[in-house]
mmCIF file of the N, C-alpha and C atoms, coordinates in Angstrom:
data_MODEL
# 
_entry.id   MODEL 
# 
loop_
_atom_site.group_PDB 
_atom_site.id 
_atom_site.type_symbol 
_atom_site.label_atom_id 
_atom_site.label_alt_id 
_atom_site.label_comp_id 
_atom_site.label_asym_id 
_atom_site.label_entity_id 
_atom_site.label_seq_id 
_atom_site.pdbx_PDB_ins_code 
_atom_site.Cartn_x 
_atom_site.Cartn_y 
_atom_site.Cartn_z 
_atom_site.occupancy 
_atom_site.B_iso_or_equiv 
_atom_site.pdbx_formal_charge 
_atom_site.auth_seq_id 
_atom_site.auth_comp_id 
_atom_site.auth_asym_id 
_atom_site.auth_atom_id 
_atom_site.pdbx_PDB_model_num 
ATOM 1   N N  . MET A 1 1  ? 107.797 -13.518 51.893 1.00 0.00 ? 1  MET A N  1 
ATOM 2   C CA . MET A 1 1  ? 108.248 -12.435 51.253 1.00 0.00 ? 1  MET A CA 1 
ATOM 3   C C  . MET A 1 1  ? 108.994 -12.673 49.889 1.00 0.00 ? 1  MET A C  1 
ATOM 4   N N  . PRO A 1 2  ? 109.600 -13.865 49.722 1.00 0.00 ? 2  PRO A N  1 
ATOM 5   C CA . PRO A 1 2  ? 110.007 -14.133 48.353 1.00 0.00 ? 2  PRO A CA 1 
ATOM 6   C C  . PRO A 1 2  ? 108.875 -14.090 47.195 1.00 0.00 ? 2  PRO A C  1 
ATOM 7   N N  . LEU A 1 3  ? 107.810 -14.625 47.600 1.00 0.00 ? 3  LEU A N  1 
ATOM 8   C CA . LEU A 1 3  ? 106.466 -14.538 46.565 1.00 0.00 ? 3  LEU A CA 1 
ATOM 9   C C  . LEU A 1 3  ? 106.307 -13.068 46.172 1.00 0.00 ? 3  LEU A C  1 
ATOM 10  N N  . LEU A 1 4  ? 106.308 -12.302 47.145 1.00 0.00 ? 4  LEU A N  1 
ATOM 11  C CA . LEU A 1 4  ? 106.072 -10.862 46.792 1.00 0.00 ? 4  LEU A CA 1 
ATOM 12  C C  . LEU A 1 4  ? 107.140 -10.291 45.868 1.00 0.00 ? 4  LEU A C  1 
ATOM 13  N N  . GLY A 1 5  ? 108.394 -10.643 46.032 1.00 0.00 ? 5  GLY A N  1 
ATOM 14  C CA . GLY A 1 5  ? 109.451 -10.215 45.142 1.00 0.00 ? 5  GLY A CA 1 
ATOM 15  C C  . GLY A 1 5  ? 109.244 -10.782 43.691 1.00 0.00 ? 5  GLY A C  1 
ATOM 16  N N  . LEU A 1 6  ? 108.791 -11.959 43.658 1.00 0.00 ? 6  LEU A N  1 
ATOM 17  C CA . LEU A 1 6  ? 108.408 -12.610 42.318 1.00 0.00 ? 6  LEU A CA 1 
ATOM 18  C C  . LEU A 1 6  ? 107.337 -11.780 41.657 1.00 0.00 ? 6  LEU A C  1 
ATOM 19  N N  . LEU A 1 7  ? 106.383 -11.491 42.464 1.00 0.00 ? 7  LEU A N  1 
ATOM 20  C CA . LEU A 1 7  ? 105.043 -10.880 41.798 1.00 0.00 ? 7  LEU A CA 1 
ATOM 21  C C  . LEU A 1 7  ? 105.492 -9.327  41.330 1.00 0.00 ? 7  LEU A C  1 
ATOM 22  N N  . LEU A 1 8  ? 106.490 -8.621  42.079 1.00 0.00 ? 8  LEU A N  1 
ATOM 23  C CA . LEU A 1 8  ? 106.758 -7.450  41.811 1.00 0.00 ? 8  LEU A CA 1 
ATOM 24  C C  . LEU A 1 8  ? 107.700 -7.325  40.637 1.00 0.00 ? 8  LEU A C  1 
ATOM 25  N N  . PHE A 1 9  ? 108.687 -8.373  40.540 1.00 0.00 ? 9  PHE A N  1 
ATOM 26  C CA . PHE A 1 9  ? 109.680 -8.250  39.412 1.00 0.00 ? 9  PHE A CA 1 
ATOM 27  C C  . PHE A 1 9  ? 109.481 -9.378  38.404 1.00 0.00 ? 9  PHE A C  1 
ATOM 28  N N  . TRP A 1 10 ? 108.326 -9.883  38.237 1.00 0.00 ? 10 TRP A N  1 
ATOM 29  C CA . TRP A 1 10 ? 108.078 -10.830 37.095 1.00 0.00 ? 10 TRP A CA 1 
ATOM 30  C C  . TRP A 1 10 ? 107.983 -10.397 35.798 1.00 0.00 ? 10 TRP A C  1 
ATOM 31  N N  . ARG A 1 11 ? 108.794 -11.059 34.997 1.00 0.00 ? 11 ARG A N  1 
ATOM 32  C CA . ARG A 1 11 ? 109.013 -10.639 33.592 1.00 0.00 ? 11 ARG A CA 1 
ATOM 33  C C  . ARG A 1 11 ? 108.528 -11.639 32.553 1.00 0.00 ? 11 ARG A C  1 
ATOM 34  N N  . ARG A 1 12 ? 107.935 -11.226 31.598 1.00 0.00 ? 12 ARG A N  1 
ATOM 35  C CA . ARG A 1 12 ? 107.349 -12.161 30.518 1.00 0.00 ? 12 ARG A CA 1 
ATOM 36  C C  . ARG A 1 12 ? 108.620 -13.035 30.002 1.00 0.00 ? 12 ARG A C  1 
ATOM 37  N N  . PRO A 1 13 ? 108.451 -14.543 29.617 1.00 0.00 ? 13 PRO A N  1 
ATOM 38  C CA . PRO A 1 13 ? 109.346 -15.230 29.166 1.00 0.00 ? 13 PRO A CA 1 
ATOM 39  C C  . PRO A 1 13 ? 109.827 -14.822 27.853 1.00 0.00 ? 13 PRO A C  1 
ATOM 40  N N  . TRP A 1 14 ? 111.020 -15.148 27.240 1.00 0.00 ? 14 TRP A N  1 
ATOM 41  C CA . TRP A 1 14 ? 111.325 -14.936 26.088 1.00 0.00 ? 14 TRP A CA 1 
ATOM 42  C C  . TRP A 1 14 ? 110.538 -15.892 25.057 1.00 0.00 ? 14 TRP A C  1 
ATOM 43  N N  . ARG A 1 15 ? 110.148 -15.480 24.082 1.00 0.00 ? 15 ARG A N  1 
ATOM 44  C CA . ARG A 1 15 ? 109.255 -16.090 22.948 1.00 0.00 ? 15 ARG A CA 1 
ATOM 45  C C  . ARG A 1 15 ? 110.098 -15.874 21.461 1.00 0.00 ? 15 ARG A C  1 
ATOM 46  N N  . ASP A 1 16 ? 110.025 -17.043 20.741 1.00 0.00 ? 16 ASP A N  1 
ATOM 47  C CA . ASP A 1 16 ? 110.766 -16.944 19.351 1.00 0.00 ? 16 ASP A CA 1 
ATOM 48  C C  . ASP A 1 16 ? 109.431 -16.559 18.307 1.00 0.00 ? 16 ASP A C  1 
ATOM 49  N N  . TYR A 1 17 ? 109.873 -15.891 17.312 1.00 0.00 ? 17 TYR A N  1 
ATOM 50  C CA . TYR A 1 17 ? 108.998 -15.436 16.226 1.00 0.00 ? 17 TYR A CA 1 
ATOM 51  C C  . TYR A 1 17 ? 109.874 -15.680 14.961 1.00 0.00 ? 17 TYR A C  1 
ATOM 52  N N  . ALA A 1 18 ? 109.022 -15.953 13.803 1.00 0.00 ? 18 ALA A N  1 
ATOM 53  C CA . ALA A 1 18 ? 109.565 -15.961 12.515 1.00 0.00 ? 18 ALA A CA 1 
ATOM 54  C C  . ALA A 1 18 ? 108.885 -15.100 11.766 1.00 0.00 ? 18 ALA A C  1 
ATOM 55  N N  . LEU A 1 19 ? 109.198 -14.296 10.801 1.00 0.00 ? 19 LEU A N  1 
ATOM 56  C CA . LEU A 1 19 ? 108.650 -13.377 9.746  1.00 0.00 ? 19 LEU A CA 1 
ATOM 57  C C  . LEU A 1 19 ? 108.327 -14.225 8.533  1.00 0.00 ? 19 LEU A C  1 
ATOM 58  N N  . LEU A 1 20 ? 107.046 -14.457 8.027  1.00 0.00 ? 20 LEU A N  1 
ATOM 59  C CA . LEU A 1 20 ? 106.874 -15.148 6.707  1.00 0.00 ? 20 LEU A CA 1 
ATOM 60  C C  . LEU A 1 20 ? 106.449 -14.259 5.693  1.00 0.00 ? 20 LEU A C  1 
ATOM 61  N N  . ASP A 1 21 ? 106.958 -14.526 4.365  1.00 0.00 ? 21 ASP A N  1 
ATOM 62  C CA . ASP A 1 21 ? 106.304 -13.807 3.240  1.00 0.00 ? 21 ASP A CA 1 
ATOM 63  C C  . ASP A 1 21 ? 105.072 -14.416 2.915  1.00 0.00 ? 21 ASP A C  1 
ATOM 64  N N  . GLY A 1 22 ? 104.687 -13.839 1.777  1.00 0.00 ? 22 GLY A N  1 
ATOM 65  C CA . GLY A 1 22 ? 103.437 -14.347 1.147  1.00 0.00 ? 22 GLY A CA 1 
ATOM 66  C C  . GLY A 1 22 ? 103.399 -15.661 0.740  1.00 0.00 ? 22 GLY A C  1 
ATOM 67  N N  . GLN A 1 23 ? 104.552 -16.437 0.610  1.00 0.00 ? 23 GLN A N  1 
ATOM 68  C CA . GLN A 1 23 ? 104.608 -17.905 0.201  1.00 0.00 ? 23 GLN A CA 1 
ATOM 69  C C  . GLN A 1 23 ? 104.927 -18.496 1.285  1.00 0.00 ? 23 GLN A C  1 
ATOM 70  N N  . GLY A 1 24 ? 105.006 -18.213 2.485  1.00 0.00 ? 24 GLY A N  1 
ATOM 71  C CA . GLY A 1 24 ? 105.308 -18.894 3.617  1.00 0.00 ? 24 GLY A CA 1 
ATOM 72  C C  . GLY A 1 24 ? 106.890 -19.123 3.932  1.00 0.00 ? 24 GLY A C  1 
ATOM 73  N N  . VAL A 1 25 ? 107.667 -18.409 3.196  1.00 0.00 ? 25 VAL A N  1 
ATOM 74  C CA . VAL A 1 25 ? 109.130 -18.552 3.309  1.00 0.00 ? 25 VAL A CA 1 
ATOM 75  C C  . VAL A 1 25 ? 109.634 -17.601 4.455  1.00 0.00 ? 25 VAL A C  1 
ATOM 76  N N  . CYS A 1 26 ? 110.526 -18.164 5.350  1.00 0.00 ? 26 CYS A N  1 
ATOM 77  C CA . CYS A 1 26 ? 110.866 -17.457 6.721  1.00 0.00 ? 26 CYS A CA 1 
ATOM 78  C C  . CYS A 1 26 ? 112.006 -16.331 6.084  1.00 0.00 ? 26 CYS A C  1 
ATOM 79  N N  . ARG A 1 27 ? 111.598 -15.141 6.440  1.00 0.00 ? 27 ARG A N  1 
ATOM 80  C CA . ARG A 1 27 ? 112.629 -14.041 6.057  1.00 0.00 ? 27 ARG A CA 1 
ATOM 81  C C  . ARG A 1 27 ? 113.271 -13.580 7.218  1.00 0.00 ? 27 ARG A C  1 
ATOM 82  N N  . ALA A 1 28 ? 112.925 -13.655 8.430  1.00 0.00 ? 28 ALA A N  1 
ATOM 83  C CA . ALA A 1 28 ? 113.674 -13.103 9.633  1.00 0.00 ? 28 ALA A CA 1 
ATOM 84  C C  . ALA A 1 28 ? 113.293 -13.831 10.838 1.00 0.00 ? 28 ALA A C  1 
ATOM 85  N N  . LEU A 1 29 ? 114.214 -13.965 11.786 1.00 0.00 ? 29 LEU A N  1 
ATOM 86  C CA . LEU A 1 29 ? 113.769 -14.631 13.096 1.00 0.00 ? 29 LEU A CA 1 
ATOM 87  C C  . LEU A 1 29 ? 114.091 -13.673 14.178 1.00 0.00 ? 29 LEU A C  1 
ATOM 88  N N  . ARG A 1 30 ? 113.333 -13.796 15.476 1.00 0.00 ? 30 ARG A N  1 
ATOM 89  C CA . ARG A 1 30 ? 113.424 -12.874 16.364 1.00 0.00 ? 30 ARG A CA 1 
ATOM 90  C C  . ARG A 1 30 ? 113.207 -13.450 17.745 1.00 0.00 ? 30 ARG A C  1 
ATOM 91  N N  . ARG A 1 31 ? 113.881 -13.284 18.698 1.00 0.00 ? 31 ARG A N  1 
ATOM 92  C CA . ARG A 1 31 ? 113.616 -13.670 20.247 1.00 0.00 ? 31 ARG A CA 1 
ATOM 93  C C  . ARG A 1 31 ? 113.146 -12.268 20.906 1.00 0.00 ? 31 ARG A C  1 
ATOM 94  N N  . SER A 1 32 ? 111.897 -12.283 21.488 1.00 0.00 ? 32 SER A N  1 
ATOM 95  C CA . SER A 1 32 ? 111.462 -11.146 22.115 1.00 0.00 ? 32 SER A CA 1 
ATOM 96  C C  . SER A 1 32 ? 110.519 -11.489 23.245 1.00 0.00 ? 32 SER A C  1 
ATOM 97  N N  . ARG A 1 33 ? 110.285 -10.603 24.250 1.00 0.00 ? 33 ARG A N  1 
ATOM 98  C CA . ARG A 1 33 ? 109.321 -10.807 25.393 1.00 0.00 ? 33 ARG A CA 1 
ATOM 99  C C  . ARG A 1 33 ? 107.978 -10.385 24.808 1.00 0.00 ? 33 ARG A C  1 
ATOM 100 N N  . SER A 1 34 ? 107.850 -9.682  23.892 1.00 0.00 ? 34 SER A N  1 
ATOM 101 C CA . SER A 1 34 ? 106.456 -9.332  23.441 1.00 0.00 ? 34 SER A CA 1 
ATOM 102 C C  . SER A 1 34 ? 106.384 -9.566  21.862 1.00 0.00 ? 34 SER A C  1 
ATOM 103 N N  . ALA A 1 35 ? 105.274 -9.662  21.384 1.00 0.00 ? 35 ALA A N  1 
ATOM 104 C CA . ALA A 1 35 ? 105.164 -10.024 19.953 1.00 0.00 ? 35 ALA A CA 1 
ATOM 105 C C  . ALA A 1 35 ? 105.596 -8.989  19.063 1.00 0.00 ? 35 ALA A C  1 
ATOM 106 N N  . PRO A 1 36 ? 106.037 -9.308  17.802 1.00 0.00 ? 36 PRO A N  1 
ATOM 107 C CA . PRO A 1 36 ? 106.642 -8.091  17.075 1.00 0.00 ? 36 PRO A CA 1 
ATOM 108 C C  . PRO A 1 36 ? 105.338 -7.558  16.437 1.00 0.00 ? 36 PRO A C  1 
ATOM 109 N N  . GLN A 1 37 ? 105.644 -6.158  16.070 1.00 0.00 ? 37 GLN A N  1 
ATOM 110 C CA . GLN A 1 37 ? 104.520 -5.413  15.388 1.00 0.00 ? 37 GLN A CA 1 
ATOM 111 C C  . GLN A 1 37 ? 104.596 -5.693  13.888 1.00 0.00 ? 37 GLN A C  1 
ATOM 112 N N  . GLY A 1 38 ? 103.346 -5.663  13.274 1.00 0.00 ? 38 GLY A N  1 
ATOM 113 C CA . GLY A 1 38 ? 103.472 -5.921  11.957 1.00 0.00 ? 38 GLY A CA 1 
ATOM 114 C C  . GLY A 1 38 ? 102.908 -7.297  11.329 1.00 0.00 ? 38 GLY A C  1 
ATOM 115 N N  . GLN A 1 39 ? 102.677 -7.452  10.132 1.00 0.00 ? 39 GLN A N  1 
ATOM 116 C CA . GLN A 1 39 ? 101.903 -8.647  9.615  1.00 0.00 ? 39 GLN A CA 1 
ATOM 117 C C  . GLN A 1 39 ? 103.092 -9.594  9.180  1.00 0.00 ? 39 GLN A C  1 
ATOM 118 N N  . GLY A 1 40 ? 102.748 -10.772 9.183  1.00 0.00 ? 40 GLY A N  1 
ATOM 119 C CA . GLY A 1 40 ? 103.654 -11.907 8.890  1.00 0.00 ? 40 GLY A CA 1 
ATOM 120 C C  . GLY A 1 40 ? 104.261 -12.577 9.830  1.00 0.00 ? 40 GLY A C  1 
ATOM 121 N N  . TRP A 1 41 ? 104.372 -12.183 11.232 1.00 0.00 ? 41 TRP A N  1 
ATOM 122 C CA . TRP A 1 41 ? 105.175 -12.697 12.149 1.00 0.00 ? 41 TRP A CA 1 
ATOM 123 C C  . TRP A 1 41 ? 104.415 -13.747 12.931 1.00 0.00 ? 41 TRP A C  1 
ATOM 124 N N  . VAL A 1 42 ? 104.755 -15.066 13.188 1.00 0.00 ? 42 VAL A N  1 
ATOM 125 C CA . VAL A 1 42 ? 104.111 -16.091 13.709 1.00 0.00 ? 42 VAL A CA 1 
ATOM 126 C C  . VAL A 1 42 ? 105.030 -16.735 14.824 1.00 0.00 ? 42 VAL A C  1 
ATOM 127 N N  . ALA A 1 43 ? 104.413 -17.083 15.770 1.00 0.00 ? 43 ALA A N  1 
ATOM 128 C CA . ALA A 1 43 ? 105.271 -17.654 17.041 1.00 0.00 ? 43 ALA A CA 1 
ATOM 129 C C  . ALA A 1 43 ? 105.587 -18.906 16.642 1.00 0.00 ? 43 ALA A C  1 
ATOM 130 N N  . VAL A 1 44 ? 107.144 -19.396 16.891 1.00 0.00 ? 44 VAL A N  1 
ATOM 131 C CA . VAL A 1 44 ? 107.541 -20.778 16.679 1.00 0.00 ? 44 VAL A CA 1 
ATOM 132 C C  . VAL A 1 44 ? 108.048 -21.247 17.746 1.00 0.00 ? 44 VAL A C  1 
ATOM 133 N N  . ARG A 1 45 ? 108.356 -22.590 17.789 1.00 0.00 ? 45 ARG A N  1 
ATOM 134 C CA . ARG A 1 45 ? 108.853 -23.461 19.000 1.00 0.00 ? 45 ARG A CA 1 
ATOM 135 C C  . ARG A 1 45 ? 110.212 -22.903 19.362 1.00 0.00 ? 45 ARG A C  1 
ATOM 136 N N  . GLU A 1 46 ? 111.018 -22.596 18.484 1.00 0.00 ? 46 GLU A N  1 
ATOM 137 C CA . GLU A 1 46 ? 112.315 -22.270 18.365 1.00 0.00 ? 46 GLU A CA 1 
ATOM 138 C C  . GLU A 1 46 ? 112.905 -21.524 17.328 1.00 0.00 ? 46 GLU A C  1 
ATOM 139 N N  . CYS A 1 47 ? 114.184 -20.978 17.189 1.00 0.00 ? 47 CYS A N  1 
ATOM 140 C CA . CYS A 1 47 ? 114.777 -20.178 16.144 1.00 0.00 ? 47 CYS A CA 1 
ATOM 141 C C  . CYS A 1 47 ? 115.817 -21.305 15.481 1.00 0.00 ? 47 CYS A C  1 
ATOM 142 N N  . ARG A 1 48 ? 115.743 -21.519 14.253 1.00 0.00 ? 48 ARG A N  1 
ATOM 143 C CA . ARG A 1 48 ? 116.648 -22.319 13.659 1.00 0.00 ? 48 ARG A CA 1 
ATOM 144 C C  . ARG A 1 48 ? 117.042 -21.457 12.376 1.00 0.00 ? 48 ARG A C  1 
ATOM 145 N N  . LEU A 1 49 ? 118.437 -21.102 12.250 1.00 0.00 ? 49 LEU A N  1 
ATOM 146 C CA . LEU A 1 49 ? 118.906 -20.391 11.101 1.00 0.00 ? 49 LEU A CA 1 
ATOM 147 C C  . LEU A 1 49 ? 118.690 -21.277 9.978  1.00 0.00 ? 49 LEU A C  1 
ATOM 148 N N  . ALA A 1 50 ? 118.581 -22.420 9.924  1.00 0.00 ? 50 ALA A N  1 
ATOM 149 C CA . ALA A 1 50 ? 118.308 -23.286 8.681  1.00 0.00 ? 50 ALA A CA 1 
ATOM 150 C C  . ALA A 1 50 ? 116.929 -22.747 8.091  1.00 0.00 ? 50 ALA A C  1 
ATOM 151 N N  . TRP A 1 51 ? 116.164 -22.352 8.710  1.00 0.00 ? 51 TRP A N  1 
ATOM 152 C CA . TRP A 1 51 ? 114.666 -22.073 8.241  1.00 0.00 ? 51 TRP A CA 1 
ATOM 153 C C  . TRP A 1 51 ? 114.744 -20.689 7.313  1.00 0.00 ? 51 TRP A C  1 
ATOM 154 N N  . LEU A 1 52 ? 115.763 -19.933 7.531  1.00 0.00 ? 52 LEU A N  1 
ATOM 155 C CA . LEU A 1 52 ? 115.722 -18.596 6.675  1.00 0.00 ? 52 LEU A CA 1 
ATOM 156 C C  . LEU A 1 52 ? 115.992 -18.881 5.322  1.00 0.00 ? 52 LEU A C  1 
ATOM 157 N N  . HIS A 1 53 ? 115.096 -18.123 4.452  1.00 0.00 ? 53 HIS A N  1 
ATOM 158 C CA . HIS A 1 53 ? 115.010 -18.277 2.958  1.00 0.00 ? 53 HIS A CA 1 
ATOM 159 C C  . HIS A 1 53 ? 114.425 -19.629 2.643  1.00 0.00 ? 53 HIS A C  1 
ATOM 160 N N  . HIS A 1 54 ? 113.702 -20.292 3.501  1.00 0.00 ? 54 HIS A N  1 
ATOM 161 C CA . HIS A 1 54 ? 113.057 -21.735 3.216  1.00 0.00 ? 54 HIS A CA 1 
ATOM 162 C C  . HIS A 1 54 ? 111.654 -21.716 3.636  1.00 0.00 ? 54 HIS A C  1 
ATOM 163 N N  . PRO A 1 55 ? 110.791 -22.471 3.361  1.00 0.00 ? 55 PRO A N  1 
ATOM 164 C CA . PRO A 1 55 ? 109.437 -22.539 3.982  1.00 0.00 ? 55 PRO A CA 1 
ATOM 165 C C  . PRO A 1 55 ? 109.497 -23.024 5.311  1.00 0.00 ? 55 PRO A C  1 
ATOM 166 N N  . LEU A 1 56 ? 108.654 -22.470 6.212  1.00 0.00 ? 56 LEU A N  1 
ATOM 167 C CA . LEU A 1 56 ? 108.690 -22.578 7.513  1.00 0.00 ? 56 LEU A CA 1 
ATOM 168 C C  . LEU A 1 56 ? 107.931 -24.168 7.707  1.00 0.00 ? 56 LEU A C  1 
ATOM 169 N N  . PRO A 1 57 ? 108.568 -25.117 8.356  1.00 0.00 ? 57 PRO A N  1 
ATOM 170 C CA . PRO A 1 57 ? 107.955 -26.327 8.519  1.00 0.00 ? 57 PRO A CA 1 
ATOM 171 C C  . PRO A 1 57 ? 106.585 -26.061 9.440  1.00 0.00 ? 57 PRO A C  1 
ATOM 172 N N  . ALA A 1 58 ? 105.719 -26.914 9.130  1.00 0.00 ? 58 ALA A N  1 
ATOM 173 C CA . ALA A 1 58 ? 104.401 -26.851 9.949  1.00 0.00 ? 58 ALA A CA 1 
ATOM 174 C C  . ALA A 1 58 ? 104.503 -27.004 11.413 1.00 0.00 ? 58 ALA A C  1 
ATOM 175 N N  . SER A 1 59 ? 105.440 -28.031 11.726 1.00 0.00 ? 59 SER A N  1 
ATOM 176 C CA . SER A 1 59 ? 105.677 -28.405 13.119 1.00 0.00 ? 59 SER A CA 1 
ATOM 177 C C  . SER A 1 59 ? 106.464 -27.381 13.868 1.00 0.00 ? 59 SER A C  1 
ATOM 178 N N  . ALA A 1 60 ? 107.062 -26.324 13.169 1.00 0.00 ? 60 ALA A N  1 
ATOM 179 C CA . ALA A 1 60 ? 107.623 -25.244 13.917 1.00 0.00 ? 60 ALA A CA 1 
ATOM 180 C C  . ALA A 1 60 ? 106.752 -24.260 14.619 1.00 0.00 ? 60 ALA A C  1 
ATOM 181 N N  . ARG A 1 61 ? 105.647 -24.063 14.013 1.00 0.00 ? 61 ARG A N  1 
ATOM 182 C CA . ARG A 1 61 ? 104.628 -23.208 14.508 1.00 0.00 ? 61 ARG A CA 1 
ATOM 183 C C  . ARG A 1 61 ? 103.915 -23.560 15.882 1.00 0.00 ? 61 ARG A C  1 
ATOM 184 N N  . LEU A 1 62 ? 103.661 -22.675 16.795 1.00 0.00 ? 62 LEU A N  1 
ATOM 185 C CA . LEU A 1 62 ? 103.231 -23.069 18.038 1.00 0.00 ? 62 LEU A CA 1 
ATOM 186 C C  . LEU A 1 62 ? 101.498 -22.802 17.745 1.00 0.00 ? 62 LEU A C  1 
ATOM 187 N N  . GLU A 1 63 ? 100.962 -23.661 18.467 1.00 0.00 ? 63 GLU A N  1 
ATOM 188 C CA . GLU A 1 63 ? 99.440  -23.529 18.302 1.00 0.00 ? 63 GLU A CA 1 
ATOM 189 C C  . GLU A 1 63 ? 98.769  -22.350 18.852 1.00 0.00 ? 63 GLU A C  1 
ATOM 190 N N  . SER A 1 64 ? 98.163  -21.582 18.110 1.00 0.00 ? 64 SER A N  1 
ATOM 191 C CA . SER A 1 64 ? 97.665  -20.411 18.621 1.00 0.00 ? 64 SER A CA 1 
ATOM 192 C C  . SER A 1 64 ? 96.595  -20.736 19.606 1.00 0.00 ? 64 SER A C  1 
ATOM 193 N N  . SER A 1 65 ? 96.464  -19.779 20.670 1.00 0.00 ? 65 SER A N  1 
ATOM 194 C CA . SER A 1 65 ? 95.650  -19.959 21.640 1.00 0.00 ? 65 SER A CA 1 
ATOM 195 C C  . SER A 1 65 ? 94.069  -19.386 21.137 1.00 0.00 ? 65 SER A C  1 
ATOM 196 N N  . PRO A 1 66 ? 93.074  -20.086 21.762 1.00 0.00 ? 66 PRO A N  1 
ATOM 197 C CA . PRO A 1 66 ? 91.806  -19.472 21.072 1.00 0.00 ? 66 PRO A CA 1 
ATOM 198 C C  . PRO A 1 66 ? 91.704  -17.965 21.572 1.00 0.00 ? 66 PRO A C  1 
ATOM 199 N N  . PRO A 1 67 ? 90.987  -17.215 20.689 1.00 0.00 ? 67 PRO A N  1 
ATOM 200 C CA . PRO A 1 67 ? 90.726  -15.875 21.224 1.00 0.00 ? 67 PRO A CA 1 
ATOM 201 C C  . PRO A 1 67 ? 89.921  -15.707 22.479 1.00 0.00 ? 67 PRO A C  1 
ATOM 202 N N  . SER A 1 68 ? 90.111  -14.725 23.240 1.00 0.00 ? 68 SER A N  1 
ATOM 203 C CA . SER A 1 68 ? 89.534  -14.536 24.603 1.00 0.00 ? 68 SER A CA 1 
ATOM 204 C C  . SER A 1 68 ? 88.054  -14.015 24.201 1.00 0.00 ? 68 SER A C  1 
ATOM 205 N N  . ARG A 1 69 ? 87.185  -14.441 24.933 1.00 0.00 ? 69 ARG A N  1 
ATOM 206 C CA . ARG A 1 69 ? 86.025  -14.177 24.866 1.00 0.00 ? 69 ARG A CA 1 
ATOM 207 C C  . ARG A 1 69 ? 85.591  -12.674 25.731 1.00 0.00 ? 69 ARG A C  1 
ATOM 208 N N  . PRO A 1 70 ? 84.968  -11.887 24.844 1.00 0.00 ? 70 PRO A N  1 
ATOM 209 C CA . PRO A 1 70 ? 84.625  -10.437 25.625 1.00 0.00 ? 70 PRO A CA 1 
ATOM 210 C C  . PRO A 1 70 ? 84.046  -10.734 27.155 1.00 0.00 ? 70 PRO A C  1 
ATOM 211 N N  . ARG A 1 71 ? 84.393  -10.118 28.037 1.00 0.00 ? 71 ARG A N  1 
ATOM 212 C CA . ARG A 1 71 ? 83.753  -10.378 29.447 1.00 0.00 ? 71 ARG A CA 1 
ATOM 213 C C  . ARG A 1 71 ? 82.565  -9.605  29.507 1.00 0.00 ? 71 ARG A C  1 
ATOM 214 N N  . GLN A 1 72 ? 81.624  -10.122 30.277 1.00 0.00 ? 72 GLN A N  1 
ATOM 215 C CA . GLN A 1 72 ? 80.356  -9.570  30.540 1.00 0.00 ? 72 GLN A CA 1 
ATOM 216 C C  . GLN A 1 72 ? 80.206  -8.902  31.767 1.00 0.00 ? 72 GLN A C  1 
ATOM 217 N N  . ALA A 1 73 ? 79.675  -7.773  31.853 1.00 0.00 ? 73 ALA A N  1 
ATOM 218 C CA . ALA A 1 73 ? 79.443  -7.087  33.158 1.00 0.00 ? 73 ALA A CA 1 
ATOM 219 C C  . ALA A 1 73 ? 78.740  -7.847  34.084 1.00 0.00 ? 73 ALA A C  1 
ATOM 220 N N  . LEU A 1 74 ? 78.918  -7.612  35.269 1.00 0.00 ? 74 LEU A N  1 
ATOM 221 C CA . LEU A 1 74 ? 78.292  -8.503  36.324 1.00 0.00 ? 74 LEU A CA 1 
ATOM 222 C C  . LEU A 1 74 ? 76.885  -7.792  36.574 1.00 0.00 ? 74 LEU A C  1 
ATOM 223 N N  . ALA A 1 75 ? 75.999  -8.619  36.671 1.00 0.00 ? 75 ALA A N  1 
ATOM 224 C CA . ALA A 1 75 ? 74.581  -7.903  36.815 1.00 0.00 ? 75 ALA A CA 1 
ATOM 225 C C  . ALA A 1 75 ? 74.405  -7.638  38.527 1.00 0.00 ? 75 ALA A C  1 
ATOM 226 N N  . ASN A 1 76 ? 73.588  -6.555  38.760 1.00 0.00 ? 76 ASN A N  1 
ATOM 227 C CA . ASN A 1 76 ? 73.485  -6.121  40.206 1.00 0.00 ? 76 ASN A CA 1 
ATOM 228 C C  . ASN A 1 76 ? 72.403  -6.821  40.610 1.00 0.00 ? 76 ASN A C  1 
# 
């Protein structure tokens, strides 16, 4: 029964995001369960206030997952 409860009430984990301008400077930080809308948001390992108004370190970014392949219909 506990497994059923986990499946019914599962929530996405919190993720950290940074908003970068055209030069790669961090303009905002956000923690959210879903990716922010709009351009310039990148997933980061953690939020650090010291990054604001400074270029985001390359080590801060999360590796992007490979794009999912379109699924093919099953043949009859």
